[in-house]
C-alpha positions, 0 to 999 in steps of 0.5 A: 553497538555491533557494526554492520560490515560488508559480508562476502557471499560465503560469509552471508551463507555462514551466517544463515547456516549458523541460524540453522537454515538448511542450504543444499546448493551453495552455488545456487544460493550464492546466485540468489543472494547476489541477484536479490540482496542478502539484506532483502531476503533475510528480512523474511527470516522472522516468519521462520524463526523458532519461538523457542530458540533465540533467532534461529530458524524452525528446524528443517527450514530450507533456504528455498522456503526463505526465498519463496517468502520473499517471492510471495511478498514480491507478488503480493506487492505487485498485485497490490500496486497495480490496483493501487494505481487504479484507485489513485487514478480514479480518485485523482479523476473524481477530485479534479472533476469536482473541483474544476466544475465548482471552482474553475479549470485554471490554477488561479481559480482552483488553487484560490485559498478561499476554495478550502477549509477556512479554520484559522488553525488549518491556514498553514496546512492549506498554504503548504498544500497549495504551495506544493501544488504550485511547485509541481506546476513550475517543476513539471511545466517544462518536463511533462508532456501534458503540463508542457502542452497546456503551459505552452499553448494556453499558459495555464494547467487545468486541474485534470492535467495537474493531478497526473504529476501529483503524488498519491500522498499530496492527493491525500493531503489535498482531500484533507483540506477540502471543505466538508461539502466538497469531501462529501461530494467526492466520497458520495461516489464511493457511497461512503462517509467523507471521514471513511474516505479520508482514513482510506486514503491515508492508509493506501498512501502508506501502502503505496509508499511501501510498494513503490520502494519495494519494502515488506508489505505482507505483514505490515501494520499502519498507524491508521485504523479503518472503521468497522465495516459490514465485511468485518461482520459478514466474515465473522472476523474474530474480536478481542476481549474488548469487542474489537476486530483483530483483522482487517483494521490496519493490516493488508486485509484492510487494504482488501476491504478498501479495494472491495469498496473502491474498485469495480466488481470485476477488477476486484474479483480478478484481484482476489484471484491473483491473491489466492494464486499467490497463497497457493504457490506459497503453499506449494513451495513452503512446507515449514509454514502453513497457509493458516499461519501465513494468513494470521501473520498478514491479518487475513481471516481463513475465509478471506475469499468469501469477501469476493462474492459479498 
C-alpha cells in the first residue's frame, strides 16, 4: 500500500505534469495550489481523464481547465446551499407550526413520546430523536440568543425557537417519527405525499452535508432515489431498458426537481438562471470538455432549463 506523504508545490506540479496536464505558468499554478489545496483541485481530475489512457489527462488539458471545474463546482455548491437553507427554514417553520398547534408549545408537551409513532419496533428510534432534541435544549439553552431568552424569561423553549438550533439531519429524523396523519398534514403544504417528502428530506440532508463541508457535489449520487415525477415525463428524460429514468433520480438534477416543488416560483426561476450562468461560464473557460458531457456526468438532461417554465 502506497503511503500518502507530504509533497512540495514543485512536487505537486511534477505529479500533474506526469499525468499529461499542461501547465503554462508555474508560478500562477503554485499560487492556486497553495490557496486552494492540491487535494481538493485534484479531485476533479476524473472529469478530464482520457478513458483510453491509464490515469492520464485528455491530451491538451490545461491546468486552468482543471481549476475551472473546481470553481464551477464551488459555484454550483454555493447556489445549491443557499437554496437548501431556504427549504430547511421552510420545513422547520411548517413542522414547528403544525406540532405546536396540535400538541402545545412547551417542550414537556411537544416532546411527549405519545405524540409520535407508537409501533413498538420504532420506540427506540423515537426515544433517540427526542433525546437529541432535549440535548439541544440543554446545550443551546445558555449559548443561543433565542433559546437563552426563553429559558431565562419563561423557563421553556417553544418548538418554533428550538428548530433554529436543530440540524437539517435531525429535522429529517423528526419528520420520520411523526404520526402518519401529522406527516400528511405537513406534506400537504407542498401538495405531495408524505412518503415523497420523507425521501426528499433524506436526499436534501445528504446534499446539505456535502455543501456544508465543501465536498464535491456536481457528480455526486446518493443512495436515496426519488420517485418518478411528472417532470421526468414532461422533460422526456431518457430511460434504460427496464423503463427506469436515468437522470433526476439520485443525482443533482433530482435536487432541481425537488426544488421545483419546494421553492416558490420566483426563487426557483432565479435558482435556475444562476445554474445556467455557471454552465455558461464553464463553457467559456473549458475547451476540452463539452457542456453536453458535463451535463451527462451531473445527471442533467440537455433540456434542463425547460423545467423553469413547466
